[in-house]
N, CA and C atoms of all chains as a GROMACS GRO file, in nm:
protein
  597
    1MET      N    1   9.223   4.398  -2.310
    1MET     CA    2   9.331   4.362  -2.235
    1MET      C    3   9.289   4.206  -2.144
    2LYS      N    4   9.398   4.163  -2.101
    2LYS     CA    5   9.388   4.053  -2.017
    2LYS      C    6   9.386   4.124  -1.853
    3ASN      N    7   9.298   4.010  -1.789
    3ASN     CA    8   9.302   4.064  -1.645
    3ASN      C    9   9.435   4.036  -1.596
    4PRO      N   10   9.493   4.160  -1.540
    4PRO     CA   11   9.605   4.132  -1.450
    4PRO      C   12   9.606   3.992  -1.317
    5LEU      N   13   9.501   4.001  -1.279
    5LEU     CA   14   9.508   3.876  -1.159
    5LEU      C   15   9.516   3.762  -1.254
    6GLU      N   16   9.518   3.738  -1.399
    6GLU     CA   17   9.538   3.608  -1.441
    6GLU      C   18   9.687   3.538  -1.427
    7SER      N   19   9.793   3.679  -1.397
    7SER     CA   20   9.913   3.673  -1.389
    7SER      C   21   9.952   3.665  -1.222
    8LEU      N   22  10.007   3.540  -1.165
    8LEU     CA   23  10.040   3.537  -1.065
    8LEU      C   24  10.169   3.653  -1.001
    9SER      N   25  10.241   3.702  -1.100
    9SER     CA   26  10.345   3.763  -1.036
    9SER      C   27  10.273   3.958  -1.052
   10LYS      N   28  10.186   3.964  -1.133
   10LYS     CA   29  10.112   4.050  -1.143
   10LYS      C   30  10.022   4.071  -1.002
   11THR      N   31   9.962   3.946  -1.001
   11THR     CA   32   9.904   3.939  -0.824
   11THR      C   33   9.963   3.991  -0.732
   12VAL      N   34  10.076   3.948  -0.686
   12VAL     CA   35  10.164   3.968  -0.609
   12VAL      C   36  10.232   4.087  -0.596
   13LEU      N   37  10.218   4.162  -0.726
   13LEU     CA   38  10.290   4.295  -0.713
   13LEU      C   39  10.142   4.408  -0.706
   14ILE      N   40  10.060   4.342  -0.730
   14ILE     CA   41   9.914   4.438  -0.710
   14ILE      C   42   9.904   4.430  -0.526
   15GLY      N   43   9.920   4.300  -0.456
   15GLY     CA   44   9.917   4.329  -0.328
   15GLY      C   45  10.023   4.380  -0.288
   16ILE      N   46  10.145   4.401  -0.312
   16ILE     CA   47  10.258   4.455  -0.273
   16ILE      C   48  10.205   4.602  -0.262
   17LEU      N   49  10.164   4.639  -0.412
   17LEU     CA   50  10.114   4.783  -0.403
   17LEU      C   51   9.996   4.823  -0.302
   18LEU      N   52   9.928   4.782  -0.321
   18LEU     CA   53   9.813   4.776  -0.183
   18LEU      C   54   9.856   4.812  -0.051
   19THR      N   55   9.982   4.701  -0.018
   19THR     CA   56  10.056   4.750   0.083
   19THR      C   57  10.118   4.856   0.091
   20ILE      N   58  10.161   4.945   0.015
   20ILE     CA   59  10.262   5.058   0.024
   20ILE      C   60  10.137   5.171   0.078
   21VAL      N   61  10.038   5.143  -0.024
   21VAL     CA   62   9.909   5.246  -0.063
   21VAL      C   63   9.855   5.266   0.105
   22MET      N   64   9.816   5.173   0.152
   22MET     CA   65   9.789   5.150   0.311
   22MET      C   66   9.892   5.188   0.402
   23ILE      N   67  10.020   5.154   0.416
   23ILE     CA   68  10.121   5.222   0.473
   23ILE      C   69  10.130   5.358   0.505
   24VAL      N   70  10.132   5.444   0.362
   24VAL     CA   71  10.130   5.551   0.309
   24VAL      C   72   9.994   5.641   0.357
   25LEU      N   73   9.916   5.589   0.372
   25LEU     CA   74   9.779   5.657   0.404
   25LEU      C   75   9.759   5.654   0.580
   26LEU      N   76   9.782   5.524   0.655
   26LEU     CA   77   9.843   5.527   0.806
   26LEU      C   78   9.953   5.641   0.815
   27ASN      N   79  10.009   5.653   0.762
   27ASN     CA   80  10.115   5.747   0.812
   27ASN      C   81  10.056   5.904   0.785
   28LEU      N   82   9.983   5.905   0.648
   28LEU     CA   83   9.918   6.036   0.659
   28LEU      C   84   9.834   6.055   0.729
   29ILE      N   85   9.731   6.005   0.778
   29ILE     CA   86   9.598   6.030   0.848
   29ILE      C   87   9.657   6.031   0.996
   30TYR      N   88   9.764   6.004   1.040
   30TYR     CA   89   9.810   5.994   1.231
   30TYR      C   90   9.946   6.060   1.226
   31MET      N   91   9.997   2.937   3.631
   31MET     CA   92   9.926   3.050   3.526
   31MET      C   93   9.787   2.956   3.551
   32ASP      N   94   9.693   3.056   3.548
   32ASP     CA   95   9.569   3.028   3.587
   32ASP      C   96   9.500   3.024   3.445
   33PHE      N   97   9.506   2.908   3.430
   33PHE     CA   98   9.384   2.878   3.238
   33PHE      C   99   9.304   2.947   3.205
   34PHE      N  100   9.239   2.998   3.333
   34PHE     CA  101   9.053   3.054   3.318
   34PHE      C  102   9.055   3.173   3.356
   35GLU      N  103   9.181   3.249   3.332
   35GLU     CA  104   9.180   3.409   3.365
   35GLU      C  105   9.200   3.467   3.217
   36PRO      N  106   9.149   3.616   3.206
   36PRO     CA  107   9.111   3.642   3.089
   36PRO      C  108   9.189   3.650   3.016
   37THR      N  109   9.337   3.691   3.070
   37THR     CA  110   9.432   3.714   2.975
   37THR      C  111   9.439   3.579   2.892
   38TYR      N  112   9.506   3.440   2.976
   38TYR     CA  113   9.490   3.321   2.900
   38TYR      C  114   9.392   3.285   2.783
   39ILE      N  115   9.263   3.293   2.833
   39ILE     CA  116   9.171   3.276   2.715
   39ILE      C  117   9.182   3.370   2.627
   40ALA      N  118   9.201   3.511   2.655
   40ALA     CA  119   9.266   3.607   2.516
   40ALA      C  120   9.358   3.534   2.387
   41PHE      N  121   9.472   3.492   2.478
   41PHE     CA  122   9.580   3.433   2.409
   41PHE      C  123   9.528   3.310   2.371
   42PHE      N  124   9.460   3.244   2.432
   42PHE     CA  125   9.421   3.098   2.332
   42PHE      C  126   9.319   3.092   2.219
   43SER      N  127   9.237   3.222   2.246
   43SER     CA  128   9.185   3.240   2.128
   43SER      C  129   9.266   3.310   2.022
   44ARG      N  130   9.363   3.389   2.023
   44ARG     CA  131   9.463   3.430   1.940
   44ARG      C  132   9.549   3.310   1.881
   45TRP      N  133   9.548   3.216   1.959
   45TRP     CA  134   9.634   3.117   1.888
   45TRP      C  135   9.558   3.016   1.805
   46LEU      N  136   9.421   2.983   1.884
   46LEU     CA  137   9.356   2.892   1.740
   46LEU      C  138   9.331   2.989   1.596
   47HIS      N  139   9.310   3.166   1.642
   47HIS     CA  140   9.325   3.179   1.538
   47HIS      C  141   9.446   3.218   1.427
   48VAL      N  142   9.556   3.225   1.476
   48VAL     CA  143   9.689   3.235   1.408
   48VAL      C  144   9.686   3.047   1.332
   49LEU      N  145   9.613   2.987   1.405
   49LEU     CA  146   9.622   2.806   1.338
   49LEU      C  147   9.533   2.788   1.239
   50SER      N  148   9.413   2.865   1.278
   50SER     CA  149   9.321   2.821   1.142
   50SER      C  150   9.367   2.922   1.060
   51GLY      N  151   9.439   3.077   1.050
   51GLY     CA  152   9.462   3.175   0.984
   51GLY      C  153   9.575   3.086   0.896
   52VAL      N  154   9.683   2.997   0.954
   52VAL     CA  155   9.804   2.976   0.866
   52VAL      C  156   9.704   2.865   0.781
   53MET      N  157   9.633   2.782   0.788
   53MET     CA  158   9.576   2.700   0.715
   53MET      C  159   9.485   2.744   0.608
   54TRP      N  160   9.440   2.840   0.611
   54TRP     CA  161   9.357   2.904   0.492
   54TRP      C  162   9.437   2.952   0.440
   55ILE      N  163   9.527   3.062   0.479
   55ILE     CA  164   9.634   3.128   0.360
   55ILE      C  165   9.729   3.031   0.319
   56GLY      N  166   9.783   2.896   0.432
   56GLY     CA  167   9.825   2.826   0.316
   56GLY      C  168   9.790   2.790   0.230
   57LEU      N  169   9.644   2.732   0.249
   57LEU     CA  170   9.583   2.661   0.128
   57LEU      C  171   9.561   2.738   0.019
   58LEU      N  172   9.532   2.908   0.041
   58LEU     CA  173   9.515   2.988  -0.063
   58LEU      C  174   9.624   3.008  -0.151
   59TRP      N  175   9.743   2.996  -0.091
   59TRP     CA  176   9.889   3.020  -0.159
   59TRP      C  177   9.906   2.861  -0.238
   60TYR      N  178   9.875   2.775  -0.176
   60TYR     CA  179   9.877   2.644  -0.231
   60TYR      C  180   9.791   2.638  -0.355
   61PHE      N  181   9.691   2.696  -0.352
   61PHE     CA  182   9.570   2.698  -0.474
   61PHE      C  183   9.678   2.752  -0.568
   62ASN      N  184   9.706   2.898  -0.530
   62ASN     CA  185   9.767   3.048  -0.619
   62ASN      C  186   9.888   3.001  -0.680
   63PHE      N  187   9.967   2.964  -0.593
   63PHE     CA  188  10.133   2.929  -0.619
   63PHE      C  189  10.155   2.776  -0.676
   64VAL      N  190  10.118   2.702  -0.633
   64VAL     CA  191  10.124   2.553  -0.685
   64VAL      C  192  10.074   2.506  -0.777
   65GLN      N  193   9.889   2.478  -0.732
   65GLN     CA  194   9.799   2.397  -0.812
   65GLN      C  195   9.741   2.444  -0.940
   66ILE      N  196   9.702   2.603  -0.966
   66ILE     CA  197   9.694   2.666  -1.047
   66ILE      C  198   9.783   2.652  -1.191
   67PRO      N  199   9.915   2.689  -1.130
   67PRO     CA  200  10.025   2.724  -1.243
   67PRO      C  201  10.055   2.582  -1.291
   68SER      N  202  10.034   2.465  -1.197
   68SER     CA  203  10.106   2.327  -1.256
   68SER      C  204   9.990   2.244  -1.307
   69MET      N  205   9.855   2.298  -1.339
   69MET     CA  206   9.762   2.242  -1.426
   69MET      C  207   9.760   2.204  -1.545
   70PRO      N  208   9.824   2.299  -1.651
   70PRO     CA  209   9.884   2.280  -1.777
   70PRO      C  210   9.996   2.192  -1.780
   71ASN      N  211  10.077   2.162  -1.660
   71ASN     CA  212  10.169   2.049  -1.718
   71ASN      C  213  10.144   1.943  -1.676
   72ILE      N  214  10.025   1.901  -1.630
   72ILE     CA  215   9.963   1.783  -1.609
   72ILE      C  216   9.917   1.732  -1.703
   73PRO      N  217   9.947   1.579  -1.739
   73PRO     CA  218   9.844   1.564  -1.841
   73PRO      C  219   9.695   1.493  -1.869
   74ASP      N  220   9.625   1.508  -1.948
   74ASP     CA  221   9.473   1.537  -1.925
   74ASP      C  222   9.446   1.375  -1.848
   75LYS      N  223   9.484   1.285  -1.896
   75LYS     CA  224   9.418   1.137  -1.787
   75LYS      C  225   9.483   1.145  -1.676
   76GLU      N  226   9.598   1.227  -1.602
   76GLU     CA  227   9.595   1.232  -1.487
   76GLU      C  228   9.558   1.363  -1.398
   77LYS      N  229   9.464   1.439  -1.472
   77LYS     CA  230   9.413   1.574  -1.444
   77LYS      C  231   9.310   1.573  -1.286
   78PRO      N  232   9.241   1.437  -1.331
   78PRO     CA  233   9.119   1.417  -1.237
   78PRO      C  234   9.180   1.350  -1.064
   79ALA      N  235   9.320   1.316  -1.098
   79ALA     CA  236   9.360   1.302  -0.932
   79ALA      C  237   9.367   1.480  -0.867
   80ILE      N  238   9.352   1.554  -0.930
   80ILE     CA  239   9.408   1.711  -0.900
   80ILE      C  240   9.219   1.716  -0.877
   81SER      N  241   9.127   1.730  -0.990
   81SER     CA  242   8.993   1.760  -0.981
   81SER      C  243   8.929   1.696  -0.897
   82LYS      N  244   8.955   1.541  -0.898
   82LYS     CA  245   8.861   1.496  -0.783
   82LYS      C  246   8.909   1.434  -0.671
   83VAL      N  247   8.996   1.454  -0.659
   83VAL     CA  248   9.086   1.439  -0.510
   83VAL      C  249   9.115   1.503  -0.467
   84ILE      N  250   9.246   1.588  -0.523
   84ILE     CA  251   9.304   1.665  -0.403
   84ILE      C  252   9.222   1.801  -0.386
   85ALA      N  253   9.158   1.854  -0.507
   85ALA     CA  254   9.109   2.009  -0.485
   85ALA      C  255   9.006   1.996  -0.404
   86PRO      N  256   8.927   1.910  -0.435
   86PRO     CA  257   8.800   1.902  -0.286
   86PRO      C  258   8.846   1.895  -0.192
   87THR      N  259   8.941   1.816  -0.128
   87THR     CA  260   8.996   1.760   0.024
   87THR      C  261   9.043   1.901   0.067
   88ALA      N  262   9.118   1.964  -0.060
   88ALA     CA  263   9.177   2.104   0.008
   88ALA      C  264   9.082   2.260   0.017
   89LEU      N  265   8.943   2.209  -0.073
   89LEU     CA  266   8.884   2.308  -0.053
   89LEU      C  267   8.804   2.306   0.068
   90PHE      N  268   8.780   2.175   0.111
   90PHE     CA  269   8.701   2.158   0.216
   90PHE      C  270   8.789   2.214   0.368
   91TRP      N  271   8.930   2.172   0.394
   91TRP     CA  272   8.990   2.278   0.450
   91TRP      C  273   8.980   2.401   0.469
   92PHE      N  274   9.008   2.434   0.345
   92PHE     CA  275   8.996   2.562   0.320
   92PHE      C  276   8.906   2.679   0.345
   93ARG      N  277   8.792   2.608   0.279
   93ARG     CA  278   8.660   2.676   0.345
   93ARG      C  279   8.609   2.700   0.503
   94TRP      N  280   8.653   2.588   0.545
   94TRP     CA  281   8.613   2.571   0.686
   94TRP      C  282   8.725   2.662   0.776
   95ALA      N  283   8.873   2.636   0.734
   95ALA     CA  284   8.979   2.729   0.813
   95ALA      C  285   8.924   2.887   0.796
   96ALA      N  286   8.895   2.926   0.687
   96ALA     CA  287   8.822   3.039   0.620
   96ALA      C  288   8.736   3.105   0.742
   97LEU      N  289   8.630   3.016   0.789
   97LEU     CA  290   8.532   3.041   0.876
   97LEU      C  291   8.587   3.042   1.024
   98ALA      N  292   8.623   2.957   1.045
   98ALA     CA  293   8.690   2.939   1.152
   98ALA      C  294   8.811   3.082   1.224
   99THR      N  295   8.889   3.147   1.116
   99THR     CA  296   8.974   3.215   1.104
   99THR      C  297   8.898   3.390   1.153
  100ILE      N  298   8.778   3.339   1.070
  100ILE     CA  299   8.671   3.489   1.091
  100ILE      C  300   8.642   3.465   1.283
  101ILE      N  301   8.562   3.374   1.286
  101ILE     CA  302   8.521   3.329   1.442
  101ILE      C  303   8.626   3.378   1.520
  102THR      N  304   8.725   3.330   1.524
  102THR     CA  305   8.851   3.322   1.626
  102THR      C  306   8.899   3.458   1.628
  103GLY      N  307   8.894   3.497   1.541
  103GLY     CA  308   8.953   3.658   1.484
  103GLY      C  309   8.901   3.771   1.577
  104LEU      N  310   8.695   3.754   1.562
  104LEU     CA  311   8.618   3.868   1.584
  104LEU      C  312   8.596   3.818   1.766
  105SER      N  313   8.657   3.685   1.799
  105SER     CA  314   8.647   3.670   1.935
  105SER      C  315   8.754   3.727   2.012
  106THR      N  316   8.891   3.708   1.918
  106THR     CA  317   9.015   3.758   1.959
  106THR      C  318   8.984   3.926   2.041
  107ALA      N  319   8.955   3.969   1.892
  107ALA     CA  320   8.938   4.118   1.931
  107ALA      C  321   8.846   4.150   2.054
  108HIS      N  322   8.695   4.090   2.059
  108HIS     CA  323   8.664   4.118   2.125
  108HIS      C  324   8.691   4.090   2.319
  109LEU      N  325   8.753   3.955   2.317
  109LEU     CA  326   8.852   3.947   2.433
  109LEU      C  327   8.966   4.053   2.496
  110ASN      N  328   8.992   4.105   2.361
  110ASN     CA  329   9.080   4.198   2.404
  110ASN      C  330   9.054   4.348   2.406
  111GLY      N  331   8.916   4.352   2.370
  111GLY     CA  332   8.832   4.477   2.422
  111GLY      C  333   8.831   4.554   2.294
  112TYR      N  334   8.889   4.529   2.174
  112TYR     CA  335   8.905   4.652   2.043
  112TYR      C  336   8.816   4.587   1.932
  113LEU      N  337   8.704   4.501   1.978
  113LEU     CA  338   8.664   4.521   1.866
  113LEU      C  339   8.549   4.613   1.810
  114VAL      N  340   8.498   4.649   1.858
  114VAL     CA  341   8.428   4.812   1.806
  114VAL      C  342   8.508   4.882   1.746
  115ASN      N  343   8.633   4.932   1.835
  115ASN     CA  344   8.697   4.997   1.775
  115ASN      C  345   8.787   5.007   1.627
  116ALA      N  346   8.768   4.850   1.626
  116ALA     CA  347   8.878   4.790   1.493
  116ALA      C  348   8.794   4.806   1.391
  117LEU      N  349   8.615   4.761   1.406
  117LEU     CA  350   8.580   4.756   1.311
  117LEU      C  351   8.549   4.879   1.271
  118THR      N  352   8.531   4.985   1.337
  118THR     CA  353   8.503   5.117   1.293
  118THR      C  354   8.641   5.211   1.224
  119LEU      N  355   8.750   5.108   1.218
  119LEU     CA  356   8.869   5.167   1.148
  119LEU      C  357   8.957   5.260   1.273
  120GLY      N  358   8.918   5.284   1.402
  120GLY     CA  359   8.969   5.362   1.469
  120GLY      C  360   8.956   5.478   1.500
  121ILE      N  361   8.816   5.508   1.405
  121ILE     CA  362   8.793   5.650   1.429
  121ILE      C  363   8.710   5.689   1.578
  122ILE      N  364   8.663   5.617   1.617
  122ILE     CA  365   8.625   5.634   1.750
  122ILE      C  366   8.738   5.688   1.839
  123ASP      N  367   8.862   5.589   1.832
  123ASP     CA  368   8.944   5.592   1.942
  123ASP      C  369   9.071   5.717   1.892
  124ALA      N  370   9.053   5.735   1.724
  124ALA     CA  371   9.181   5.820   1.700
  124ALA      C  372   9.332   5.705   1.740
  125SER      N  373   9.317   5.580   1.730
  125SER     CA  374   9.388   5.488   1.732
  125SER      C  375   9.472   5.410   1.601
  126GLN      N  376   9.606   5.479   1.601
  126GLN     CA  377   9.660   5.377   1.478
  126GLN      C  378   9.647   5.240   1.466
  127LYS      N  379   9.692   5.204   1.583
  127LYS     CA  380   9.664   5.060   1.600
  127LYS      C  381   9.514   5.017   1.566
  128ASP      N  382   9.451   5.067   1.623
  128ASP     CA  383   9.296   4.998   1.581
  128ASP      C  384   9.264   5.042   1.420
  129THR      N  385   9.290   5.146   1.361
  129THR     CA  386   9.283   5.161   1.255
  129THR      C  387   9.361   5.059   1.160
  130ALA      N  388   9.498   5.012   1.216
  130ALA     CA  389   9.542   4.871   1.105
  130ALA      C  390   9.512   4.772   1.142
  131ILE      N  391   9.484   4.726   1.259
  131ILE     CA  392   9.397   4.584   1.316
  131ILE      C  393   9.280   4.600   1.225
  132GLY      N  394   9.188   4.673   1.220
  132GLY     CA  395   9.051   4.739   1.158
  132GLY      C  396   9.053   4.690   1.002
  133ILE      N  397   9.142   4.759   0.930
  133ILE     CA  398   9.201   4.712   0.832
  133ILE      C  399   9.195   4.568   0.790
  134GLY      N  400   9.300   4.510   0.884
  134GLY     CA  401   9.321   4.400   0.868
  134GLY      C  402   9.191   4.298   0.860
  135MET      N  403   9.083   4.327   0.953
  135MET     CA  404   8.981   4.269   1.008
  135MET      C  405   8.875   4.284   0.879
  136TRP      N  406   8.865   4.404   0.830
  136TRP     CA  407   8.814   4.407   0.703
  136TRP      C  408   8.806   4.308   0.558
  137LEU      N  409   8.967   4.327   0.570
  137LEU     CA  410   9.021   4.232   0.447
  137LEU      C  411   9.001   4.100   0.437
  138GLY      N  412   8.981   4.058   0.595
  138GLY     CA  413   9.012   3.928   0.601
  138GLY      C  414   8.865   3.930   0.614
  139ILE      N  415   8.720   3.977   0.658
  139ILE     CA  416   8.577   3.944   0.633
  139ILE      C  417   8.598   3.947   0.451
  140ILE      N  418   8.611   4.036   0.415
  140ILE     CA  419   8.584   4.043   0.260
  140ILE      C  420   8.607   3.901   0.166
  141MET      N  421   8.772   3.868   0.249
  141MET     CA  422   8.851   3.738   0.165
  141MET      C  423   8.722   3.628   0.202
  142ALA      N  424   8.709   3.621   0.327
  142ALA     CA  425   8.592   3.502   0.366
  142ALA      C  426   8.465   3.508   0.290
  143TYR      N  427   8.435   3.647   0.265
  143TYR     CA  428   8.306   3.662   0.198
  143TYR      C  429   8.327   3.630   0.045
  144ASN      N  430   8.422   3.600  -0.004
  144ASN     CA  431   8.456   3.544  -0.100
  144ASN      C  432   8.478   3.427  -0.153
  145VAL      N  433   8.574   3.364  -0.033
  145VAL     CA  434   8.531   3.227  -0.041
  145VAL      C  435   8.424   3.129  -0.008
  146TRP      N  436   8.321   3.167   0.050
  146TRP     CA  437   8.209   3.136   0.061
  146TRP      C  438   8.097   3.137  -0.002
  147MET      N  439   8.068   3.278  -0.045
  147MET     CA  440   7.995   3.303  -0.134
  147MET      C  441   8.031   3.345  -0.334
  148ILE      N  442   8.172   3.327  -0.367
  148ILE     CA  443   8.230   3.322  -0.482
  148ILE      C  444   8.286   3.197  -0.487
  149ILE      N  445   8.394   3.198  -0.449
  149ILE     CA  446   8.487   3.091  -0.470
  149ILE      C  447   8.433   2.956  -0.489
  150TRP      N  448   8.379   2.914  -0.349
  150TRP     CA  449   8.330   2.763  -0.328
  150TRP      C  450   8.218   2.731  -0.406
  151PRO      N  451   8.093   2.839  -0.444
  151PRO     CA  452   7.970   2.807  -0.526
  151PRO      C  453   8.041   2.753  -0.675
  152ASN      N  454   8.153   2.837  -0.689
  152ASN     CA  455   8.169   2.809  -0.853
  152ASN      C  456   8.268   2.734  -0.868
  153GLN      N  457   8.362   2.658  -0.744
  153GLN     CA  458   8.410   2.578  -0.746
  153GLN      C  459   8.291   2.410  -0.737
  154LYS      N  460   8.222   2.418  -0.691
  154LYS     CA  461   8.115   2.340  -0.695
  154LYS      C  462   8.103   2.294  -0.839
  155ILE      N  463   8.047   2.392  -0.904
  155ILE     CA  464   8.018   2.378  -1.068
  155ILE      C  465   8.142   2.338  -1.121
  156ALA      N  466   8.260   2.385  -1.116
  156ALA     CA  467   8.392   2.395  -1.248
  156ALA      C  468   8.410   2.246  -1.179
  157LEU      N  469   8.411   2.175  -1.066
  157LEU     CA  470   8.484   2.039  -1.027
  157LEU      C  471   8.355   1.916  -1.055
  158GLY      N  472   8.224   1.968  -1.087
  158GLY     CA  473   8.165   1.865  -1.090
  158GLY      C  474   8.076   1.828  -0.950
  159ILE      N  475   8.114   1.880  -0.854
  159ILE     CA  476   8.032   1.848  -0.745
  159ILE      C  477   7.859   1.847  -0.750
  160ILE      N  478   7.844   1.979  -0.801
  160ILE     CA  479   7.714   1.979  -0.840
  160ILE      C  480   7.692   1.945  -0.981
  161SER      N  481   7.535   1.924  -1.049
  161SER     CA  482   7.598   1.926  -1.186
  161SER      C  483   7.552   2.029  -1.267
  162ALA      N  484   7.606   2.073  -1.343
  162ALA     CA  485   7.597   2.176  -1.428
  162ALA      C  486   7.627   2.154  -1.583
  163ASN      N  487   7.603   2.264  -1.655
  163ASN     CA  488   7.601   2.222  -1.812
  163ASN      C  489   7.764   2.224  -1.855
  164ASP      N  490   7.818   2.157  -1.936
  164ASP     CA  491   7.933   2.172  -1.948
  164ASP      C  492   7.995   2.315  -2.037
  165ASP      N  493   7.921   2.396  -2.058
  165ASP     CA  494   7.969   2.552  -2.094
  165ASP      C  495   7.966   2.650  -1.964
  166GLN      N  496   7.926   2.610  -1.885
  166GLN     CA  497   7.915   2.683  -1.753
  166GLN      C  498   8.078   2.666  -1.681
  167LYS      N  499   8.087   2.535  -1.676
  167LYS     CA  500   8.221   2.484  -1.585
  167LYS      C  501   8.297   2.556  -1.641
  168PRO      N  502   8.382   2.634  -1.744
  168PRO     CA  503   8.471   2.708  -1.772
  168PRO      C  504   8.503   2.842  -1.747
  169ILE      N  505   8.347   2.877  -1.745
  169ILE     CA  506   8.332   3.023  -1.706
  169ILE      C  507   8.325   3.020  -1.498
  170ALA      N  508   8.231   2.912  -1.483
  170ALA     CA  509   8.305   2.892  -1.296
  170ALA      C  510   8.421   2.896  -1.266
  171ALA      N  511   8.507   2.822  -1.360
  171ALA     CA  512   8.642   2.808  -1.329
  171ALA      C  513   8.714   2.921  -1.259
  172ARG      N  514   8.658   2.988  -1.385
  172ARG     CA  515   8.761   3.126  -1.417
  172ARG      C  516   8.738   3.263  -1.318
  173LYS      N  517   8.552   3.231  -1.307
  173LYS     CA  518   8.564   3.327  -1.185
  173LYS      C  519   8.601   3.298  -1.077
  174ALA      N  520   8.593   3.145  -1.008
  174ALA     CA  521   8.665   3.110  -0.938
  174ALA      C  522   8.813   3.143  -0.900
  175MET      N  523   8.909   3.124  -1.018
  175MET     CA  524   9.036   3.166  -1.016
  175MET      C  525   9.054   3.307  -0.966
  176LEU      N  526   8.985   3.392  -1.048
  176LEU     CA  527   9.021   3.523  -1.056
  176LEU      C  528   8.953   3.579  -0.901
  177PHE      N  529   8.882   3.466  -0.825
  177PHE     CA  530   8.867   3.556  -0.710
  177PHE      C  531   8.985   3.523  -0.584
  178SER      N  532   9.006   3.416  -0.613
  178SER     CA  533   9.110   3.305  -0.531
  178SER      C  534   9.230   3.394  -0.544
  179ARG      N  535   9.280   3.463  -0.688
  179ARG     CA  536   9.364   3.514  -0.650
  179ARG      C  537   9.334   3.676  -0.644
  180THR      N  538   9.213   3.730  -0.653
  180THR     CA  539   9.177   3.851  -0.563
  180THR      C  540   9.232   3.837  -0.404
  181ASN      N  541   9.166   3.726  -0.360
  181ASN     CA  542   9.231   3.707  -0.229
  181ASN      C  543   9.368   3.662  -0.200
  182THR      N  544   9.435   3.611  -0.324
  182THR     CA  545   9.597   3.605  -0.285
  182THR      C  546   9.684   3.780  -0.269
  183ALA      N  547   9.611   3.869  -0.340
  183ALA     CA  548   9.645   3.985  -0.391
  183ALA      C  549   9.627   4.057  -0.235
  184LEU      N  550   9.492   4.063  -0.167
  184LEU     CA  551   9.435   4.110  -0.069
  184LEU      C  552   9.518   4.050   0.074
  185SER      N  553   9.565   3.922   0.075
  185SER     CA  554   9.637   3.850   0.203
  185SER      C  555   9.749   3.931   0.204
  186ILE      N  556   9.817   4.011   0.134
  186ILE     CA  557   9.963   4.028   0.131
  186ILE      C  558   9.937   4.184   0.226
  187PRO      N  559   9.853   4.284   0.179
  187PRO     CA  560   9.830   4.380   0.286
  187PRO      C  561   9.728   4.374   0.396
  188MET      N  562   9.696   4.215   0.421
  188MET     CA  563   9.616   4.162   0.530
  188MET      C  564   9.717   4.166   0.591
  189LEU      N  565   9.777   4.060   0.599
  189LEU     CA  566   9.901   4.010   0.689
  189LEU      C  567   9.940   4.139   0.719
  190TYR      N  568  10.027   4.233   0.650
  190TYR     CA  569  10.081   4.377   0.681
  190TYR      C  570  10.013   4.405   0.817
  191ALA      N  571   9.855   4.452   0.768
  191ALA     CA  572   9.775   4.535   0.877
  191ALA      C  573   9.823   4.448   1.029
  192MET      N  574   9.800   4.312   1.005
  192MET     CA  575   9.739   4.252   1.109
  192MET      C  576   9.906   4.214   1.197
  193VAL      N  577   9.966   4.195   1.184
  193VAL     CA  578  10.114   4.227   1.201
  193VAL      C  579  10.202   4.356   1.267
  194SER      N  580  10.115   4.429   1.200
  194SER     CA  581  10.180   4.583   1.230
  194SER      C  582  10.112   4.603   1.329
  195ALA      N  583   9.996   4.564   1.336
  195ALA     CA  584   9.880   4.625   1.442
  195ALA      C  585   9.939   4.559   1.574
  196GLN      N  586   9.994   4.451   1.577
  196GLN     CA  587  10.021   4.369   1.720
  196GLN      C  588  10.152   4.420   1.733
  197ASN      N  589  10.290   4.446   1.653
  197ASN     CA  590  10.396   4.465   1.655
  197ASN      C  591  10.448   4.586   1.655
  198LEU      N  592  10.398   4.689   1.553
  198LEU     CA  593  10.456   4.811   1.519
  198LEU      C  594  10.383   4.909   1.584
  199TYR      N  595  10.256   4.940   1.586
  199TYR     CA  596  10.210   5.038   1.646
  199TYR      C  597  10.162   5.038   1.760
   0.00000   0.00000   0.00000
């Protein structure tokens, strides 16, 4: 399987998903 | 306005942090959104214009802007009194603002580490700045590209953490 980071659009998608996970965690903790 | 009062000095440090951060992330996005995707469309005889002239210059400003962003970021956090609370992710003072800026700071530190310890050493091999075997060059270029992409992905939550800490929490 190709590394998803070879695709620019998948890289941006990973970044957006990481952001959503971070926002959810920040709201769960506090 | 007193330019030597602590409030102004802290603001000035933040301004330098934003300036260097824009240059760093701007060049990171140039590499990932413009240069790397454009390379296959450039004829082979014209590729040295990128690999020998533009990329080394862009990499110079890229790596030093990364270092300047970290130094001015840490000084901004210190001058505003939240350096330790942020680096410990707000655990000490149970502050959502410090957790948010702390996540942003650690993502920035990881990204700067990637620039200096992985991307730049591999780019030196890939661009022929240091001598290496021809079979090492594509391996180094791929490694530099993947870590550059990693930083592009991390830049999205990093900027959310930074901006939300100052404006949302």
